[in-house]
Jmol script that loads the backbone (N, CA, C; Angstrom):
load data "model"
ATOM      1  N   MET A   1      -6.991  37.193   5.028  1.00  0.00           N
ATOM      2  CA  MET A   1      -5.676  36.784   4.595  1.00  0.00           C
ATOM      3  C   MET A   1      -5.769  36.160   3.218  1.00  0.00           C
ATOM      4  N   THR A   2      -4.823  36.487   2.373  1.00  0.00           N
ATOM      5  CA  THR A   2      -4.768  35.918   1.039  1.00  0.00           C
ATOM      6  C   THR A   2      -3.447  35.187   0.869  1.00  0.00           C
ATOM      7  N   ALA A   3      -3.515  33.942   0.447  1.00  0.00           N
ATOM      8  CA  ALA A   3      -2.301  33.165   0.203  1.00  0.00           C
ATOM      9  C   ALA A   3      -1.860  33.380  -1.234  1.00  0.00           C
ATOM     10  N   VAL A   4      -0.620  33.798  -1.415  1.00  0.00           N
ATOM     11  CA  VAL A   4      -0.057  33.963  -2.750  1.00  0.00           C
ATOM     12  C   VAL A   4       1.021  32.900  -2.911  1.00  0.00           C
ATOM     13  N   ILE A   5       0.768  31.968  -3.819  1.00  0.00           N
ATOM     14  CA  ILE A   5       1.678  30.841  -3.985  1.00  0.00           C
ATOM     15  C   ILE A   5       1.985  30.683  -5.462  1.00  0.00           C
ATOM     16  N   SER A   6       3.243  30.656  -5.800  1.00  0.00           N
ATOM     17  CA  SER A   6       3.668  30.515  -7.190  1.00  0.00           C
ATOM     18  C   SER A   6       3.235  29.164  -7.741  1.00  0.00           C
ATOM     19  N   SER A   7       2.879  29.159  -9.026  1.00  0.00           N
ATOM     20  CA  SER A   7       2.473  27.893  -9.641  1.00  0.00           C
ATOM     21  C   SER A   7       3.668  27.055 -10.093  1.00  0.00           C
ATOM     22  N   ARG A   8       4.853  27.641 -10.150  1.00  0.00           N
ATOM     23  CA  ARG A   8       6.059  26.905 -10.522  1.00  0.00           C
ATOM     24  C   ARG A   8       7.050  26.953  -9.370  1.00  0.00           C
ATOM     25  N   LEU A   9       7.567  25.816  -8.983  1.00  0.00           N
ATOM     26  CA  LEU A   9       8.529  25.753  -7.900  1.00  0.00           C
ATOM     27  C   LEU A   9       9.937  25.606  -8.466  1.00  0.00           C
ATOM     28  N   PRO A  10      10.895  26.393  -7.977  1.00  0.00           N
ATOM     29  CA  PRO A  10      12.274  26.197  -8.419  1.00  0.00           C
ATOM     30  C   PRO A  10      12.738  24.789  -8.057  1.00  0.00           C
ATOM     31  N   SER A  11      13.635  24.233  -8.861  1.00  0.00           N
ATOM     32  CA  SER A  11      14.102  22.877  -8.586  1.00  0.00           C
ATOM     33  C   SER A  11      14.774  22.799  -7.228  1.00  0.00           C
ATOM     34  N   LYS A  12      14.622  21.672  -6.570  1.00  0.00           N
ATOM     35  CA  LYS A  12      15.216  21.377  -5.276  1.00  0.00           C
ATOM     36  C   LYS A  12      14.737  22.312  -4.159  1.00  0.00           C
ATOM     37  N   GLN A  13      13.593  22.969  -4.342  1.00  0.00           N
ATOM     38  CA  GLN A  13      13.056  23.815  -3.289  1.00  0.00           C
ATOM     39  C   GLN A  13      12.392  22.934  -2.238  1.00  0.00           C
ATOM     40  N   ILE A  14      12.634  23.242  -0.976  1.00  0.00           N
ATOM     41  CA  ILE A  14      11.996  22.508   0.098  1.00  0.00           C
ATOM     42  C   ILE A  14      10.568  23.024   0.234  1.00  0.00           C
ATOM     43  N   LEU A  15       9.613  22.113   0.189  1.00  0.00           N
ATOM     44  CA  LEU A  15       8.215  22.502   0.297  1.00  0.00           C
ATOM     45  C   LEU A  15       7.904  22.920   1.727  1.00  0.00           C
ATOM     46  N   THR A  16       7.110  23.977   1.867  1.00  0.00           N
ATOM     47  CA  THR A  16       6.727  24.442   3.196  1.00  0.00           C
ATOM     48  C   THR A  16       5.223  24.643   3.248  1.00  0.00           C
ATOM     49  N   TRP A  17       4.673  24.410   4.399  1.00  0.00           N
ATOM     50  CA  TRP A  17       3.260  24.640   4.652  1.00  0.00           C
ATOM     51  C   TRP A  17       3.046  26.131   4.861  1.00  0.00           C
ATOM     52  N   LYS A  18       1.959  26.673   4.306  1.00  0.00           N
ATOM     53  CA  LYS A  18       1.620  28.082   4.440  1.00  0.00           C
ATOM     54  C   LYS A  18       0.254  28.198   5.108  1.00  0.00           C
ATOM     55  N   LYS A  19       0.089  29.213   5.964  1.00  0.00           N
ATOM     56  CA  LYS A  19      -1.205  29.436   6.603  1.00  0.00           C
ATOM     57  C   LYS A  19      -2.231  29.811   5.542  1.00  0.00           C
ATOM     58  N   ALA A  20      -3.415  29.209   5.629  1.00  0.00           N
ATOM     59  CA  ALA A  20      -4.489  29.492   4.680  1.00  0.00           C
ATOM     60  C   ALA A  20      -5.816  29.065   5.294  1.00  0.00           C
ATOM     61  N   THR A  21      -6.892  29.612   4.772  1.00  0.00           N
ATOM     62  CA  THR A  21      -8.231  29.205   5.212  1.00  0.00           C
ATOM     63  C   THR A  21      -8.749  28.125   4.268  1.00  0.00           C
ATOM     64  N   TRP A  22      -9.822  27.460   4.678  1.00  0.00           N
ATOM     65  CA  TRP A  22     -10.439  26.456   3.830  1.00  0.00           C
ATOM     66  C   TRP A  22     -10.937  27.093   2.529  1.00  0.00           C
ATOM     67  N   GLU A  23     -11.468  28.306   2.611  1.00  0.00           N
ATOM     68  CA  GLU A  23     -11.952  29.009   1.429  1.00  0.00           C
ATOM     69  C   GLU A  23     -10.806  29.295   0.450  1.00  0.00           C
ATOM     70  N   GLU A  24      -9.642  29.648   0.969  1.00  0.00           N
ATOM     71  CA  GLU A  24      -8.483  29.878   0.101  1.00  0.00           C
ATOM     72  C   GLU A  24      -8.048  28.574  -0.568  1.00  0.00           C
ATOM     73  N   TYR A  25      -8.089  27.484   0.181  1.00  0.00           N
ATOM     74  CA  TYR A  25      -7.778  26.175  -0.395  1.00  0.00           C
ATOM     75  C   TYR A  25      -8.720  25.875  -1.557  1.00  0.00           C
ATOM     76  N   GLU A  26     -10.023  26.098  -1.347  1.00  0.00           N
ATOM     77  CA  GLU A  26     -11.006  25.825  -2.397  1.00  0.00           C
ATOM     78  C   GLU A  26     -10.771  26.698  -3.628  1.00  0.00           C
ATOM     79  N   GLN A  27     -10.430  27.967  -3.425  1.00  0.00           N
ATOM     80  CA  GLN A  27     -10.165  28.862  -4.551  1.00  0.00           C
ATOM     81  C   GLN A  27      -8.956  28.390  -5.354  1.00  0.00           C
ATOM     82  N   ILE A  28      -7.894  28.014  -4.665  1.00  0.00           N
ATOM     83  CA  ILE A  28      -6.689  27.536  -5.342  1.00  0.00           C
ATOM     84  C   ILE A  28      -6.976  26.222  -6.058  1.00  0.00           C
ATOM     85  N   ARG A  29      -7.692  25.315  -5.397  1.00  0.00           N
ATOM     86  CA  ARG A  29      -8.068  24.038  -6.011  1.00  0.00           C
ATOM     87  C   ARG A  29      -8.869  24.260  -7.288  1.00  0.00           C
ATOM     88  N   ASP A  30      -9.863  25.138  -7.225  1.00  0.00           N
ATOM     89  CA  ASP A  30     -10.697  25.399  -8.393  1.00  0.00           C
ATOM     90  C   ASP A  30      -9.899  26.060  -9.514  1.00  0.00           C
ATOM     91  N   ARG A  31      -8.968  26.936  -9.163  1.00  0.00           N
ATOM     92  CA  ARG A  31      -8.141  27.599 -10.169  1.00  0.00           C
ATOM     93  C   ARG A  31      -7.299  26.571 -10.925  1.00  0.00           C
ATOM     94  N   TYR A  32      -6.717  25.603 -10.209  1.00  0.00           N
ATOM     95  CA  TYR A  32      -5.901  24.583 -10.874  1.00  0.00           C
ATOM     96  C   TYR A  32      -6.756  23.617 -11.682  1.00  0.00           C
ATOM     97  N   GLU A  33      -7.953  23.291 -11.210  1.00  0.00           N
ATOM     98  CA  GLU A  33      -8.822  22.365 -11.942  1.00  0.00           C
ATOM     99  C   GLU A  33      -9.321  22.959 -13.249  1.00  0.00           C
ATOM    100  N   ASN A  34      -9.494  24.277 -13.287  1.00  0.00           N
ATOM    101  CA  ASN A  34     -10.105  24.927 -14.443  1.00  0.00           C
ATOM    102  C   ASN A  34      -9.099  25.668 -15.325  1.00  0.00           C
ATOM    103  N   SER A  35      -7.843  25.271 -15.294  1.00  0.00           N
ATOM    104  CA  SER A  35      -6.844  25.964 -16.106  1.00  0.00           C
ATOM    105  C   SER A  35      -5.816  24.981 -16.649  1.00  0.00           C
ATOM    106  N   ASP A  36      -4.917  25.505 -17.462  1.00  0.00           N
ATOM    107  CA  ASP A  36      -3.842  24.691 -18.042  1.00  0.00           C
ATOM    108  C   ASP A  36      -2.543  24.849 -17.269  1.00  0.00           C
ATOM    109  N   THR A  37      -2.626  25.270 -16.012  1.00  0.00           N
ATOM    110  CA  THR A  37      -1.429  25.441 -15.194  1.00  0.00           C
ATOM    111  C   THR A  37      -0.838  24.081 -14.851  1.00  0.00           C
ATOM    112  N   PRO A  38       0.401  24.059 -14.393  1.00  0.00           N
ATOM    113  CA  PRO A  38       1.036  22.775 -14.068  1.00  0.00           C
ATOM    114  C   PRO A  38       0.212  21.953 -13.082  1.00  0.00           C
ATOM    115  N   ARG A  39       0.317  20.656 -13.222  1.00  0.00           N
ATOM    116  CA  ARG A  39      -0.397  19.754 -12.310  1.00  0.00           C
ATOM    117  C   ARG A  39       0.228  19.828 -10.927  1.00  0.00           C
ATOM    118  N   VAL A  40      -0.620  19.886  -9.923  1.00  0.00           N
ATOM    119  CA  VAL A  40      -0.137  19.991  -8.552  1.00  0.00           C
ATOM    120  C   VAL A  40      -0.937  19.064  -7.645  1.00  0.00           C
ATOM    121  N   LYS A  41      -0.353  18.738  -6.502  1.00  0.00           N
ATOM    122  CA  LYS A  41      -1.065  18.053  -5.424  1.00  0.00           C
ATOM    123  C   LYS A  41      -1.288  19.097  -4.342  1.00  0.00           C
ATOM    124  N   LEU A  42      -2.512  19.221  -3.865  1.00  0.00           N
ATOM    125  CA  LEU A  42      -2.835  20.165  -2.800  1.00  0.00           C
ATOM    126  C   LEU A  42      -3.124  19.405  -1.520  1.00  0.00           C
ATOM    127  N   PHE A  43      -2.605  19.919  -0.412  1.00  0.00           N
ATOM    128  CA  PHE A  43      -2.851  19.341   0.903  1.00  0.00           C
ATOM    129  C   PHE A  43      -3.295  20.456   1.832  1.00  0.00           C
ATOM    130  N   PHE A  44      -4.338  20.212   2.617  1.00  0.00           N
ATOM    131  CA  PHE A  44      -4.799  21.179   3.601  1.00  0.00           C
ATOM    132  C   PHE A  44      -4.996  20.442   4.919  1.00  0.00           C
ATOM    133  N   HIS A  45      -4.393  20.983   6.003  1.00  0.00           N
ATOM    134  CA  HIS A  45      -4.505  20.340   7.306  1.00  0.00           C
ATOM    135  C   HIS A  45      -4.360  21.391   8.403  1.00  0.00           C
ATOM    136  N   ASN A  46      -5.355  21.477   9.262  1.00  0.00           N
ATOM    137  CA  ASN A  46      -5.316  22.386  10.423  1.00  0.00           C
ATOM    138  C   ASN A  46      -4.912  23.808  10.061  1.00  0.00           C
ATOM    139  N   GLY A  47      -5.502  24.362   9.009  1.00  0.00           N
ATOM    140  CA  GLY A  47      -5.224  25.743   8.632  1.00  0.00           C
ATOM    141  C   GLY A  47      -3.922  25.953   7.890  1.00  0.00           C
ATOM    142  N   LEU A  48      -3.318  24.876   7.402  1.00  0.00           N
ATOM    143  CA  LEU A  48      -2.071  24.981   6.646  1.00  0.00           C
ATOM    144  C   LEU A  48      -2.264  24.372   5.260  1.00  0.00           C
ATOM    145  N   LEU A  49      -1.638  24.982   4.261  1.00  0.00           N
ATOM    146  CA  LEU A  49      -1.764  24.560   2.875  1.00  0.00           C
ATOM    147  C   LEU A  49      -0.391  24.222   2.315  1.00  0.00           C
ATOM    148  N   LEU A  50      -0.314  23.106   1.595  1.00  0.00           N
ATOM    149  CA  LEU A  50       0.913  22.696   0.921  1.00  0.00           C
ATOM    150  C   LEU A  50       0.576  22.418  -0.535  1.00  0.00           C
ATOM    151  N   ILE A  51       1.364  22.990  -1.446  1.00  0.00           N
ATOM    152  CA  ILE A  51       1.187  22.756  -2.879  1.00  0.00           C
ATOM    153  C   ILE A  51       2.457  22.098  -3.398  1.00  0.00           C
ATOM    154  N   ASP A  52       2.313  20.914  -3.987  1.00  0.00           N
ATOM    155  CA  ASP A  52       3.448  20.159  -4.522  1.00  0.00           C
ATOM    156  C   ASP A  52       3.303  20.058  -6.031  1.00  0.00           C
ATOM    157  N   ASP A  53       4.261  20.587  -6.782  1.00  0.00           N
ATOM    158  CA  ASP A  53       4.257  20.542  -8.238  1.00  0.00           C
ATOM    159  C   ASP A  53       4.560  19.117  -8.694  1.00  0.00           C
ATOM    160  N   MET A  54       3.666  18.533  -9.491  1.00  0.00           N
ATOM    161  CA  MET A  54       3.847  17.150  -9.947  1.00  0.00           C
ATOM    162  C   MET A  54       4.689  17.058 -11.213  1.00  0.00           C
ATOM    163  N   GLY A  55       4.921  18.155 -11.905  1.00  0.00           N
ATOM    164  CA  GLY A  55       5.750  18.125 -13.103  1.00  0.00           C
ATOM    165  C   GLY A  55       5.000  17.607 -14.320  1.00  0.00           C
ATOM    166  N   TRP A  56       5.696  17.565 -15.450  1.00  0.00           N
ATOM    167  CA  TRP A  56       5.075  17.181 -16.725  1.00  0.00           C
ATOM    168  C   TRP A  56       5.747  15.978 -17.377  1.00  0.00           C
ATOM    169  N   GLU A  57       6.554  15.229 -16.665  1.00  0.00           N
ATOM    170  CA  GLU A  57       7.301  14.150 -17.287  1.00  0.00           C
ATOM    171  C   GLU A  57       6.418  13.107 -17.959  1.00  0.00           C
ATOM    172  N   GLY A  58       5.398  12.681 -17.274  1.00  0.00           N
ATOM    173  CA  GLY A  58       4.520  11.673 -17.835  1.00  0.00           C
ATOM    174  C   GLY A  58       5.163  10.293 -17.878  1.00  0.00           C
ATOM    175  N   ILE A  59       4.475   9.351 -18.473  1.00  0.00           N
ATOM    176  CA  ILE A  59       4.932   7.961 -18.459  1.00  0.00           C
ATOM    177  C   ILE A  59       6.129   7.732 -19.386  1.00  0.00           C
ATOM    178  N   ASN A  60       6.322   8.582 -20.394  1.00  0.00           N
ATOM    179  CA  ASN A  60       7.377   8.360 -21.384  1.00  0.00           C
ATOM    180  C   ASN A  60       8.694   9.064 -21.027  1.00  0.00           C
ATOM    181  N   HIS A  61       8.897   9.504 -19.800  1.00  0.00           N
ATOM    182  CA  HIS A  61      10.103  10.249 -19.464  1.00  0.00           C
ATOM    183  C   HIS A  61      11.303   9.369 -19.197  1.00  0.00           C
ATOM    184  N   SER A  62      11.115   8.083 -19.002  1.00  0.00           N
ATOM    185  CA  SER A  62      12.248   7.203 -18.710  1.00  0.00           C
ATOM    186  C   SER A  62      12.768   6.539 -19.983  1.00  0.00           C
ATOM    187  N   VAL A  63      13.995   6.079 -19.907  1.00  0.00           N
ATOM    188  CA  VAL A  63      14.605   5.389 -21.033  1.00  0.00           C
ATOM    189  C   VAL A  63      14.807   3.929 -20.641  1.00  0.00           C
ATOM    190  N   VAL A  64      14.405   3.012 -21.500  1.00  0.00           N
ATOM    191  CA  VAL A  64      14.527   1.589 -21.196  1.00  0.00           C
ATOM    192  C   VAL A  64      15.816   1.052 -21.758  1.00  0.00           C
TER     193      VAL A  64
END
end "model"
wireframe off; spacefill off
backbone 0.3
color backbone group
């Protein structure tokens, strides 16, 4: 099985867990660590994978 997960999430999309193997998790993790793709949080639990896009706002996105 191969997990195909978009690197960009449409706004207001509800995150869903997708079936994946530990090896697929490692491949996706390594791909994000070694590229300039958007920052994400990866979660793996009991054969399920969740990818949460962290965005690019950074510390300067708010107005004081």
